[in-house]
PDB file of N, CA, C and O in Angstrom, chain B, residues numbered from 101:
ATOM      1  N   MET B 101     148.552  53.977  91.511  1.00  0.00           N
ATOM      2  CA  MET B 101     147.696  54.796  92.348  1.00  0.00           C
ATOM      3  C   MET B 101     146.321  54.986  91.700  1.00  0.00           C
ATOM      4  O   MET B 101     145.297  54.844  92.368  1.00  0.00           O
ATOM      5  N   GLY B 102     146.295  55.303  90.409  1.00  0.00           N
ATOM      6  CA  GLY B 102     145.026  55.518  89.729  1.00  0.00           C
ATOM      7  C   GLY B 102     144.157  54.275  89.687  1.00  0.00           C
ATOM      8  O   GLY B 102     142.944  54.351  89.888  1.00  0.00           O
ATOM      9  N   LEU B 103     144.777  53.130  89.427  1.00  0.00           N
ATOM     10  CA  LEU B 103     144.019  51.873  89.399  1.00  0.00           C
ATOM     11  C   LEU B 103     143.428  51.553  90.769  1.00  0.00           C
ATOM     12  O   LEU B 103     142.281  51.118  90.869  1.00  0.00           O
ATOM     13  N   GLU B 104     144.203  51.768  91.811  1.00  0.00           N
ATOM     14  CA  GLU B 104     143.710  51.511  93.171  1.00  0.00           C
ATOM     15  C   GLU B 104     142.523  52.409  93.491  1.00  0.00           C
ATOM     16  O   GLU B 104     141.527  51.961  94.060  1.00  0.00           O
ATOM     17  N   THR B 105     142.638  53.677  93.122  1.00  0.00           N
ATOM     18  CA  THR B 105     141.548  54.625  93.362  1.00  0.00           C
ATOM     19  C   THR B 105     140.312  54.221  92.581  1.00  0.00           C
ATOM     20  O   THR B 105     139.202  54.260  93.112  1.00  0.00           O
ATOM     21  N   TRP B 106     140.491  53.832  91.328  1.00  0.00           N
ATOM     22  CA  TRP B 106     139.370  53.410  90.490  1.00  0.00           C
ATOM     23  C   TRP B 106     138.658  52.218  91.127  1.00  0.00           C
ATOM     24  O   TRP B 106     137.432  52.202  91.239  1.00  0.00           O
ATOM     25  N   ARG B 107     139.431  51.233  91.538  1.00  0.00           N
ATOM     26  CA  ARG B 107     138.838  50.037  92.165  1.00  0.00           C
ATOM     27  C   ARG B 107     138.091  50.385  93.454  1.00  0.00           C
ATOM     28  O   ARG B 107     137.048  49.803  93.749  1.00  0.00           O
ATOM     29  N   LYS B 108     138.623  51.321  94.206  1.00  0.00           N
ATOM     30  CA  LYS B 108     138.034  51.676  95.497  1.00  0.00           C
ATOM     31  C   LYS B 108     136.821  52.605  95.356  1.00  0.00           C
ATOM     32  O   LYS B 108     135.796  52.397  96.005  1.00  0.00           O
ATOM     33  N   GLU B 109     136.945  53.618  94.514  1.00  0.00           N
ATOM     34  CA  GLU B 109     135.921  54.653  94.408  1.00  0.00           C
ATOM     35  C   GLU B 109     134.811  54.341  93.402  1.00  0.00           C
ATOM     36  O   GLU B 109     133.702  54.862  93.523  1.00  0.00           O
ATOM     37  N   LEU B 110     135.101  53.500  92.417  1.00  0.00           N
ATOM     38  CA  LEU B 110     134.153  53.152  91.356  1.00  0.00           C
ATOM     39  C   LEU B 110     133.487  54.396  90.756  1.00  0.00           C
ATOM     40  O   LEU B 110     132.280  54.586  90.906  1.00  0.00           O
ATOM     41  N   PRO B 111     134.268  55.239  90.083  1.00  0.00           N
ATOM     42  CA  PRO B 111     133.723  56.477  89.515  1.00  0.00           C
ATOM     43  C   PRO B 111     132.722  56.197  88.395  1.00  0.00           C
ATOM     44  O   PRO B 111     132.744  55.129  87.782  1.00  0.00           O
ATOM     45  N   GLU B 112     131.852  57.160  88.138  1.00  0.00           N
ATOM     46  CA  GLU B 112     130.863  57.009  87.072  1.00  0.00           C
ATOM     47  C   GLU B 112     131.478  57.211  85.695  1.00  0.00           C
ATOM     48  O   GLU B 112     131.054  56.589  84.721  1.00  0.00           O
ATOM     49  N   ILE B 113     132.486  58.089  85.618  1.00  0.00           N
ATOM     50  CA  ILE B 113     133.125  58.377  84.331  1.00  0.00           C
ATOM     51  C   ILE B 113     134.630  58.540  84.545  1.00  0.00           C
ATOM     52  O   ILE B 113     135.074  59.120  85.536  1.00  0.00           O
ATOM     53  N   VAL B 114     135.411  58.010  83.581  1.00  0.00           N
ATOM     54  CA  VAL B 114     136.867  58.111  83.644  1.00  0.00           C
ATOM     55  C   VAL B 114     137.382  58.465  82.250  1.00  0.00           C
ATOM     56  O   VAL B 114     136.938  57.908  81.245  1.00  0.00           O
ATOM     57  N   PHE B 115     138.321  59.397  82.213  1.00  0.00           N
ATOM     58  CA  PHE B 115     139.016  59.752  80.981  1.00  0.00           C
ATOM     59  C   PHE B 115     140.403  59.140  81.049  1.00  0.00           C
ATOM     60  O   PHE B 115     141.147  59.371  82.002  1.00  0.00           O
ATOM     61  N   LEU B 116     140.747  58.359  80.036  1.00  0.00           N
ATOM     62  CA  LEU B 116     142.062  57.714  79.966  1.00  0.00           C
ATOM     63  C   LEU B 116     142.772  58.152  78.697  1.00  0.00           C
ATOM     64  O   LEU B 116     142.227  58.028  77.600  1.00  0.00           O
ATOM     65  N   ASP B 117     143.977  58.659  78.843  1.00  0.00           N
ATOM     66  CA  ASP B 117     144.770  58.996  77.669  1.00  0.00           C
ATOM     67  C   ASP B 117     145.398  57.712  77.140  1.00  0.00           C
ATOM     68  O   ASP B 117     145.782  56.838  77.918  1.00  0.00           O
ATOM     69  N   VAL B 118     145.500  57.599  75.834  1.00  0.00           N
ATOM     70  CA  VAL B 118     146.141  56.423  75.241  1.00  0.00           C
ATOM     71  C   VAL B 118     147.599  56.352  75.675  1.00  0.00           C
ATOM     72  O   VAL B 118     148.082  55.292  76.073  1.00  0.00           O
ATOM     73  N   LEU B 119     148.295  57.479  75.597  1.00  0.00           N
ATOM     74  CA  LEU B 119     149.718  57.514  75.946  1.00  0.00           C
ATOM     75  C   LEU B 119     149.899  58.208  77.285  1.00  0.00           C
ATOM     76  O   LEU B 119     149.693  59.416  77.401  1.00  0.00           O
ATOM     77  N   MET B 120     150.285  57.435  78.298  1.00  0.00           N
ATOM     78  CA  MET B 120     150.544  57.967  79.631  1.00  0.00           C
ATOM     79  C   MET B 120     151.846  57.360  80.126  1.00  0.00           C
ATOM     80  O   MET B 120     152.244  56.290  79.667  1.00  0.00           O
ATOM     81  N   PRO B 121     152.514  58.032  81.060  1.00  0.00           N
ATOM     82  CA  PRO B 121     153.701  57.404  81.653  1.00  0.00           C
ATOM     83  C   PRO B 121     153.282  56.175  82.458  1.00  0.00           C
ATOM     84  O   PRO B 121     152.199  56.153  83.044  1.00  0.00           O
ATOM     85  N   GLY B 122     154.109  55.190  82.487  1.00  0.00           N
ATOM     86  CA  GLY B 122     153.734  53.954  83.179  1.00  0.00           C
ATOM     87  C   GLY B 122     152.830  53.144  82.272  1.00  0.00           C
ATOM     88  O   GLY B 122     153.215  52.800  81.155  1.00  0.00           O
ATOM     89  N   LEU B 123     151.639  52.838  82.740  1.00  0.00           N
ATOM     90  CA  LEU B 123     150.674  52.084  81.933  1.00  0.00           C
ATOM     91  C   LEU B 123     149.967  53.009  80.947  1.00  0.00           C
ATOM     92  O   LEU B 123     149.622  54.142  81.284  1.00  0.00           O
ATOM     93  N   SER B 124     149.758  52.524  79.743  1.00  0.00           N
ATOM     94  CA  SER B 124     148.965  53.273  78.764  1.00  0.00           C
ATOM     95  C   SER B 124     147.487  53.107  79.102  1.00  0.00           C
ATOM     96  O   SER B 124     147.127  52.252  79.911  1.00  0.00           O
ATOM     97  N   GLY B 125     146.642  53.909  78.496  1.00  0.00           N
ATOM     98  CA  GLY B 125     145.199  53.765  78.709  1.00  0.00           C
ATOM     99  C   GLY B 125     144.708  52.356  78.404  1.00  0.00           C
ATOM    100  O   GLY B 125     144.002  51.770  79.225  1.00  0.00           O
ATOM    101  N   PRO B 126     145.062  51.786  77.237  1.00  0.00           N
ATOM    102  CA  PRO B 126     144.657  50.411  76.951  1.00  0.00           C
ATOM    103  C   PRO B 126     145.181  49.408  77.983  1.00  0.00           C
ATOM    104  O   PRO B 126     144.483  48.451  78.318  1.00  0.00           O
ATOM    105  N   GLU B 127     146.386  49.613  78.485  1.00  0.00           N
ATOM    106  CA  GLU B 127     146.929  48.700  79.505  1.00  0.00           C
ATOM    107  C   GLU B 127     146.153  48.826  80.818  1.00  0.00           C
ATOM    108  O   GLU B 127     145.930  47.832  81.508  1.00  0.00           O
ATOM    109  N   VAL B 128     145.748  50.034  81.154  1.00  0.00           N
ATOM    110  CA  VAL B 128     144.928  50.231  82.357  1.00  0.00           C
ATOM    111  C   VAL B 128     143.631  49.439  82.216  1.00  0.00           C
ATOM    112  O   VAL B 128     143.203  48.764  83.152  1.00  0.00           O
ATOM    113  N   LEU B 129     143.015  49.524  81.050  1.00  0.00           N
ATOM    114  CA  LEU B 129     141.763  48.792  80.832  1.00  0.00           C
ATOM    115  C   LEU B 129     141.961  47.283  80.964  1.00  0.00           C
ATOM    116  O   LEU B 129     141.082  46.583  81.467  1.00  0.00           O
ATOM    117  N   GLN B 130     143.096  46.787  80.521  1.00  0.00           N
ATOM    118  CA  GLN B 130     143.374  45.357  80.640  1.00  0.00           C
ATOM    119  C   GLN B 130     143.573  44.932  82.088  1.00  0.00           C
ATOM    120  O   GLN B 130     143.328  43.776  82.430  1.00  0.00           O
ATOM    121  N   GLU B 131     144.012  45.848  82.940  1.00  0.00           N
ATOM    122  CA  GLU B 131     144.256  45.538  84.355  1.00  0.00           C
ATOM    123  C   GLU B 131     142.967  45.434  85.170  1.00  0.00           C
ATOM    124  O   GLU B 131     142.961  44.834  86.245  1.00  0.00           O
ATOM    125  N   LEU B 132     141.887  46.009  84.670  1.00  0.00           N
ATOM    126  CA  LEU B 132     140.639  46.027  85.432  1.00  0.00           C
ATOM    127  C   LEU B 132     139.738  44.863  85.042  1.00  0.00           C
ATOM    128  O   LEU B 132     139.634  44.529  83.862  1.00  0.00           O
ATOM    129  N   PRO B 133     139.089  44.246  86.017  1.00  0.00           N
ATOM    130  CA  PRO B 133     138.139  43.187  85.681  1.00  0.00           C
ATOM    131  C   PRO B 133     136.917  43.777  84.954  1.00  0.00           C
ATOM    132  O   PRO B 133     136.569  44.940  85.161  1.00  0.00           O
ATOM    133  N   PRO B 134     136.279  42.978  84.116  1.00  0.00           N
ATOM    134  CA  PRO B 134     135.138  43.471  83.333  1.00  0.00           C
ATOM    135  C   PRO B 134     134.053  44.138  84.174  1.00  0.00           C
ATOM    136  O   PRO B 134     133.473  45.133  83.739  1.00  0.00           O
ATOM    137  N   GLU B 135     133.766  43.621  85.357  1.00  0.00           N
ATOM    138  CA  GLU B 135     132.683  44.203  86.157  1.00  0.00           C
ATOM    139  C   GLU B 135     132.998  45.634  86.591  1.00  0.00           C
ATOM    140  O   GLU B 135     132.079  46.437  86.757  1.00  0.00           O
ATOM    141  N   ILE B 136     134.258  45.965  86.775  1.00  0.00           N
ATOM    142  CA  ILE B 136     134.622  47.349  87.115  1.00  0.00           C
ATOM    143  C   ILE B 136     134.559  48.216  85.871  1.00  0.00           C
ATOM    144  O   ILE B 136     134.029  49.326  85.918  1.00  0.00           O
ATOM    145  N   ARG B 137     135.097  47.725  84.750  1.00  0.00           N
ATOM    146  CA  ARG B 137     135.025  48.492  83.489  1.00  0.00           C
ATOM    147  C   ARG B 137     133.581  48.762  83.106  1.00  0.00           C
ATOM    148  O   ARG B 137     133.249  49.867  82.677  1.00  0.00           O
ATOM    149  N   GLU B 138     132.730  47.778  83.254  1.00  0.00           N
ATOM    150  CA  GLU B 138     131.339  47.912  82.824  1.00  0.00           C
ATOM    151  C   GLU B 138     130.523  48.839  83.721  1.00  0.00           C
ATOM    152  O   GLU B 138     129.461  49.310  83.315  1.00  0.00           O
ATOM    153  N   SER B 139     131.004  49.105  84.928  1.00  0.00           N
ATOM    154  CA  SER B 139     130.270  49.990  85.833  1.00  0.00           C
ATOM    155  C   SER B 139     130.690  51.452  85.665  1.00  0.00           C
ATOM    156  O   SER B 139     130.163  52.328  86.351  1.00  0.00           O
ATOM    157  N   THR B 140     131.631  51.722  84.759  1.00  0.00           N
ATOM    158  CA  THR B 140     132.163  53.060  84.550  1.00  0.00           C
ATOM    159  C   THR B 140     132.047  53.433  83.081  1.00  0.00           C
ATOM    160  O   THR B 140     132.317  52.610  82.207  1.00  0.00           O
ATOM    161  N   PHE B 141     131.643  54.683  82.802  1.00  0.00           N
ATOM    162  CA  PHE B 141     131.659  55.188  81.434  1.00  0.00           C
ATOM    163  C   PHE B 141     133.092  55.625  81.163  1.00  0.00           C
ATOM    164  O   PHE B 141     133.596  56.535  81.822  1.00  0.00           O
ATOM    165  N   ILE B 142     133.754  54.988  80.201  1.00  0.00           N
ATOM    166  CA  ILE B 142     135.171  55.212  79.952  1.00  0.00           C
ATOM    167  C   ILE B 142     135.366  55.929  78.621  1.00  0.00           C
ATOM    168  O   ILE B 142     134.895  55.481  77.576  1.00  0.00           O
ATOM    169  N   VAL B 143     136.075  57.060  78.689  1.00  0.00           N
ATOM    170  CA  VAL B 143     136.407  57.820  77.492  1.00  0.00           C
ATOM    171  C   VAL B 143     137.909  57.708  77.277  1.00  0.00           C
ATOM    172  O   VAL B 143     138.699  58.161  78.105  1.00  0.00           O
ATOM    173  N   LEU B 144     138.294  57.106  76.170  1.00  0.00           N
ATOM    174  CA  LEU B 144     139.694  57.004  75.791  1.00  0.00           C
ATOM    175  C   LEU B 144     140.022  58.236  74.954  1.00  0.00           C
ATOM    176  O   LEU B 144     139.311  58.543  73.997  1.00  0.00           O
ATOM    177  N   ILE B 145     141.093  58.945  75.309  1.00  0.00           N
ATOM    178  CA  ILE B 145     141.461  60.167  74.602  1.00  0.00           C
ATOM    179  C   ILE B 145     142.886  60.056  74.082  1.00  0.00           C
ATOM    180  O   ILE B 145     143.706  59.330  74.643  1.00  0.00           O
ATOM    181  N   SER B 146     143.176  60.786  72.998  1.00  0.00           N
ATOM    182  CA  SER B 146     144.538  60.747  72.483  1.00  0.00           C
ATOM    183  C   SER B 146     144.775  61.816  71.431  1.00  0.00           C
ATOM    184  O   SER B 146     143.901  62.112  70.616  1.00  0.00           O
ATOM    185  N   ALA B 147     145.964  62.386  71.461  1.00  0.00           N
ATOM    186  CA  ALA B 147     146.416  63.259  70.380  1.00  0.00           C
ATOM    187  C   ALA B 147     146.874  62.402  69.205  1.00  0.00           C
ATOM    188  O   ALA B 147     146.868  62.847  68.057  1.00  0.00           O
ATOM    189  N   TYR B 148     147.274  61.161  69.508  1.00  0.00           N
ATOM    190  CA  TYR B 148     147.703  60.228  68.479  1.00  0.00           C
ATOM    191  C   TYR B 148     146.538  59.291  68.180  1.00  0.00           C
ATOM    192  O   TYR B 148     146.344  58.287  68.865  1.00  0.00           O
ATOM    193  N   SER B 149     145.779  59.626  67.166  1.00  0.00           N
ATOM    194  CA  SER B 149     144.608  58.805  66.869  1.00  0.00           C
ATOM    195  C   SER B 149     144.864  57.826  65.731  1.00  0.00           C
ATOM    196  O   SER B 149     143.931  57.203  65.227  1.00  0.00           O
ATOM    197  N   GLY B 150     146.113  57.688  65.327  1.00  0.00           N
ATOM    198  CA  GLY B 150     146.467  56.828  64.205  1.00  0.00           C
ATOM    199  C   GLY B 150     145.771  55.485  64.187  1.00  0.00           C
ATOM    200  O   GLY B 150     145.070  55.177  63.223  1.00  0.00           O
ATOM    201  N   SER B 151     145.941  54.671  65.223  1.00  0.00           N
ATOM    202  CA  SER B 151     145.338  53.335  65.213  1.00  0.00           C
ATOM    203  C   SER B 151     144.130  53.251  66.145  1.00  0.00           C
ATOM    204  O   SER B 151     143.626  52.159  66.405  1.00  0.00           O
ATOM    205  N   TYR B 152     143.666  54.384  66.644  1.00  0.00           N
ATOM    206  CA  TYR B 152     142.529  54.380  67.569  1.00  0.00           C
ATOM    207  C   TYR B 152     141.363  55.141  66.971  1.00  0.00           C
ATOM    208  O   TYR B 152     141.520  56.216  66.393  1.00  0.00           O
ATOM    209  N   ASP B 153     140.205  54.557  67.127  1.00  0.00           N
ATOM    210  CA  ASP B 153     138.951  55.193  66.761  1.00  0.00           C
ATOM    211  C   ASP B 153     137.894  54.617  67.694  1.00  0.00           C
ATOM    212  O   ASP B 153     138.225  53.859  68.606  1.00  0.00           O
ATOM    213  N   LEU B 154     136.643  54.961  67.482  1.00  0.00           N
ATOM    214  CA  LEU B 154     135.599  54.499  68.392  1.00  0.00           C
ATOM    215  C   LEU B 154     135.524  52.976  68.450  1.00  0.00           C
ATOM    216  O   LEU B 154     135.367  52.408  69.531  1.00  0.00           O
ATOM    217  N   GLU B 155     135.633  52.318  67.316  1.00  0.00           N
ATOM    218  CA  GLU B 155     135.549  50.849  67.314  1.00  0.00           C
ATOM    219  C   GLU B 155     136.698  50.206  68.070  1.00  0.00           C
ATOM    220  O   GLU B 155     136.485  49.272  68.844  1.00  0.00           O
ATOM    221  N   SER B 156     137.922  50.696  67.855  1.00  0.00           N
ATOM    222  CA  SER B 156     139.057  50.103  68.569  1.00  0.00           C
ATOM    223  C   SER B 156     138.978  50.406  70.060  1.00  0.00           C
ATOM    224  O   SER B 156     139.343  49.565  70.882  1.00  0.00           O
ATOM    225  N   ALA B 157     138.502  51.606  70.420  1.00  0.00           N
ATOM    226  CA  ALA B 157     138.341  51.937  71.836  1.00  0.00           C
ATOM    227  C   ALA B 157     137.319  51.010  72.488  1.00  0.00           C
ATOM    228  O   ALA B 157     137.534  50.527  73.599  1.00  0.00           O
ATOM    229  N   LYS B 158     136.211  50.764  71.798  1.00  0.00           N
ATOM    230  CA  LYS B 158     135.181  49.867  72.347  1.00  0.00           C
ATOM    231  C   LYS B 158     135.712  48.448  72.484  1.00  0.00           C
ATOM    232  O   LYS B 158     135.353  47.744  73.428  1.00  0.00           O
ATOM    233  N   SER B 159     136.556  48.020  71.562  1.00  0.00           N
ATOM    234  CA  SER B 159     137.106  46.668  71.655  1.00  0.00           C
ATOM    235  C   SER B 159     138.021  46.522  72.869  1.00  0.00           C
ATOM    236  O   SER B 159     138.252  45.410  73.343  1.00  0.00           O
ATOM    237  N   LEU B 160     138.541  47.641  73.373  1.00  0.00           N
ATOM    238  CA  LEU B 160     139.393  47.629  74.560  1.00  0.00           C
ATOM    239  C   LEU B 160     138.596  47.749  75.857  1.00  0.00           C
ATOM    240  O   LEU B 160     139.139  47.556  76.945  1.00  0.00           O
ATOM    241  N   GLY B 161     137.305  48.070  75.736  1.00  0.00           N
ATOM    242  CA  GLY B 161     136.477  48.227  76.924  1.00  0.00           C
ATOM    243  C   GLY B 161     136.055  49.653  77.202  1.00  0.00           C
ATOM    244  O   GLY B 161     135.372  49.908  78.194  1.00  0.00           O
ATOM    245  N   ALA B 162     136.446  50.592  76.350  1.00  0.00           N
ATOM    246  CA  ALA B 162     136.024  51.985  76.511  1.00  0.00           C
ATOM    247  C   ALA B 162     134.652  52.174  75.872  1.00  0.00           C
ATOM    248  O   ALA B 162     134.246  51.397  75.007  1.00  0.00           O
ATOM    249  N   ASN B 163     133.953  53.200  76.301  1.00  0.00           N
ATOM    250  CA  ASN B 163     132.653  53.508  75.726  1.00  0.00           C
ATOM    251  C   ASN B 163     132.742  54.525  74.598  1.00  0.00           C
ATOM    252  O   ASN B 163     131.873  54.585  73.728  1.00  0.00           O
ATOM    253  N   TYR B 164     133.800  55.320  74.625  1.00  0.00           N
ATOM    254  CA  TYR B 164     133.904  56.416  73.671  1.00  0.00           C
ATOM    255  C   TYR B 164     135.374  56.717  73.411  1.00  0.00           C
ATOM    256  O   TYR B 164     136.216  56.536  74.290  1.00  0.00           O
ATOM    257  N   PHE B 165     135.676  57.174  72.209  1.00  0.00           N
ATOM    258  CA  PHE B 165     137.015  57.641  71.885  1.00  0.00           C
ATOM    259  C   PHE B 165     136.924  59.089  71.470  1.00  0.00           C
ATOM    260  O   PHE B 165     136.087  59.459  70.647  1.00  0.00           O
ATOM    261  N   PHE B 166     137.793  59.912  72.044  1.00  0.00           N
ATOM    262  CA  PHE B 166     137.780  61.330  71.725  1.00  0.00           C
ATOM    263  C   PHE B 166     139.188  61.769  71.362  1.00  0.00           C
ATOM    264  O   PHE B 166     140.082  61.753  72.208  1.00  0.00           O
ATOM    265  N   PRO B 167     139.395  62.165  70.093  1.00  0.00           N
ATOM    266  CA  PRO B 167     140.722  62.639  69.700  1.00  0.00           C
ATOM    267  C   PRO B 167     140.945  64.072  70.161  1.00  0.00           C
ATOM    268  O   PRO B 167     140.002  64.861  70.234  1.00  0.00           O
ATOM    269  N   LYS B 168     142.189  64.406  70.471  1.00  0.00           N
ATOM    270  CA  LYS B 168     142.525  65.790  70.792  1.00  0.00           C
ATOM    271  C   LYS B 168     142.605  66.558  69.478  1.00  0.00           C
ATOM    272  O   LYS B 168     142.906  65.943  68.455  1.00  0.00           O
ATOM    273  N   PRO B 169     142.359  67.834  69.445  1.00  0.00           N
ATOM    274  CA  PRO B 169     142.018  68.744  70.539  1.00  0.00           C
ATOM    275  C   PRO B 169     140.582  68.556  70.999  1.00  0.00           C
ATOM    276  O   PRO B 169     139.775  67.938  70.304  1.00  0.00           O
ATOM    277  N   PHE B 170     140.272  69.078  72.143  1.00  0.00           N
ATOM    278  CA  PHE B 170     139.007  68.805  72.812  1.00  0.00           C
ATOM    279  C   PHE B 170     137.985  69.926  72.684  1.00  0.00           C
ATOM    280  O   PHE B 170     137.387  70.309  73.690  1.00  0.00           O
ATOM    281  N   GLU B 171     137.764  70.456  71.517  1.00  0.00           N
ATOM    282  CA  GLU B 171     136.826  71.564  71.387  1.00  0.00           C
ATOM    283  C   GLU B 171     135.421  71.225  71.888  1.00  0.00           C
ATOM    284  O   GLU B 171     134.773  72.063  72.515  1.00  0.00           O
ATOM    285  N   ASP B 172     134.949  70.017  71.621  1.00  0.00           N
ATOM    286  CA  ASP B 172     133.563  69.661  71.948  1.00  0.00           C
ATOM    287  C   ASP B 172     133.429  68.767  73.174  1.00  0.00           C
ATOM    288  O   ASP B 172     132.344  68.248  73.435  1.00  0.00           O
ATOM    289  N   ILE B 173     134.480  68.579  73.914  1.00  0.00           N
ATOM    290  CA  ILE B 173     134.438  67.599  74.992  1.00  0.00           C
ATOM    291  C   ILE B 173     133.455  67.966  76.104  1.00  0.00           C
ATOM    292  O   ILE B 173     132.828  67.082  76.688  1.00  0.00           O
ATOM    293  N   PHE B 174     133.315  69.242  76.399  1.00  0.00           N
ATOM    294  CA  PHE B 174     132.419  69.625  77.488  1.00  0.00           C
ATOM    295  C   PHE B 174     130.964  69.314  77.153  1.00  0.00           C
ATOM    296  O   PHE B 174     130.207  68.901  78.030  1.00  0.00           O
ATOM    297  N   ALA B 175     130.567  69.504  75.914  1.00  0.00           N
ATOM    298  CA  ALA B 175     129.209  69.160  75.506  1.00  0.00           C
ATOM    299  C   ALA B 175     128.982  67.655  75.617  1.00  0.00           C
ATOM    300  O   ALA B 175     127.912  67.220  76.041  1.00  0.00           O
ATOM    301  N   ILE B 176     129.976  66.862  75.240  1.00  0.00           N
ATOM    302  CA  ILE B 176     129.858  65.409  75.328  1.00  0.00           C
ATOM    303  C   ILE B 176     129.768  64.967  76.782  1.00  0.00           C
ATOM    304  O   ILE B 176     128.974  64.085  77.109  1.00  0.00           O
ATOM    305  N   VAL B 177     130.564  65.560  77.653  1.00  0.00           N
ATOM    306  CA  VAL B 177     130.519  65.208  79.071  1.00  0.00           C
ATOM    307  C   VAL B 177     129.160  65.555  79.661  1.00  0.00           C
ATOM    308  O   VAL B 177     128.581  64.742  80.382  1.00  0.00           O
ATOM    309  N   ARG B 178     128.642  66.737  79.374  1.00  0.00           N
ATOM    310  CA  ARG B 178     127.317  67.113  79.899  1.00  0.00           C
ATOM    311  C   ARG B 178     126.246  66.128  79.434  1.00  0.00           C
ATOM    312  O   ARG B 178     125.398  65.706  80.221  1.00  0.00           O
ATOM    313  N   GLU B 179     126.290  65.767  78.159  1.00  0.00           N
ATOM    314  CA  GLU B 179     125.315  64.831  77.603  1.00  0.00           C
ATOM    315  C   GLU B 179     125.441  63.457  78.260  1.00  0.00           C
ATOM    316  O   GLU B 179     124.436  62.819  78.575  1.00  0.00           O
ATOM    317  N   THR B 180     126.660  63.013  78.461  1.00  0.00           N
ATOM    318  CA  THR B 180     126.903  61.712  79.089  1.00  0.00           C
ATOM    319  C   THR B 180     126.404  61.693  80.522  1.00  0.00           C
ATOM    320  O   THR B 180     125.765  60.731  80.948  1.00  0.00           O
ATOM    321  N   LEU B 181     126.690  62.750  81.268  1.00  0.00           N
ATOM    322  CA  LEU B 181     126.241  62.809  82.660  1.00  0.00           C
ATOM    323  C   LEU B 181     124.721  62.794  82.758  1.00  0.00           C
ATOM    324  O   LEU B 181     124.170  62.216  83.695  1.00  0.00           O
ATOM    325  N   LYS B 182     124.042  63.416  81.813  1.00  0.00           N
ATOM    326  CA  LYS B 182     122.572  63.379  81.792  1.00  0.00           C
ATOM    327  C   LYS B 182     122.075  61.943  81.603  1.00  0.00           C
ATOM    328  O   LYS B 182     121.088  61.537  82.215  1.00  0.00           O
ATOM    329  N   MET B 183     122.768  61.176  80.748  1.00  0.00           N
ATOM    330  CA  MET B 183     122.366  59.786  80.504  1.00  0.00           C
ATOM    331  C   MET B 183     122.601  58.912  81.727  1.00  0.00           C
ATOM    332  O   MET B 183     121.878  57.940  81.945  1.00  0.00           O
ATOM    333  N   LEU B 184     123.609  59.253  82.528  1.00  0.00           N
ATOM    334  CA  LEU B 184     123.938  58.445  83.704  1.00  0.00           C
ATOM    335  C   LEU B 184     122.972  58.663  84.864  1.00  0.00           C
ATOM    336  O   LEU B 184     122.883  57.831  85.767  1.00  0.00           O
ATOM    337  N   LYS B 185     122.258  59.766  84.839  1.00  0.00           N
ATOM    338  CA  LYS B 185     121.329  60.062  85.951  1.00  0.00           C
ATOM    339  C   LYS B 185     120.027  59.341  85.823  1.00  0.00           C
ATOM    340  O   LYS B 185     119.152  59.490  86.676  1.00  0.00           O
TER     341      LYS B 185
END
């Protein structure tokens, strides 16, 4: 359902958790063609940051990696939205 919505709506920003039921965040990114990934600012998030960091997230097609807890996430979202305008 989420992939279909993403393909149809083409959102400006998407938050993907690394660990989700069904497809993981990285698996979702693999399912999307590059032109859809590149048209969306993608934030990969996870409480399990063991093998994930900004570089690994970017290698998967995400623009940013944000580990939980999310104390500063709202400031990052506001800043990102300003850049998208």
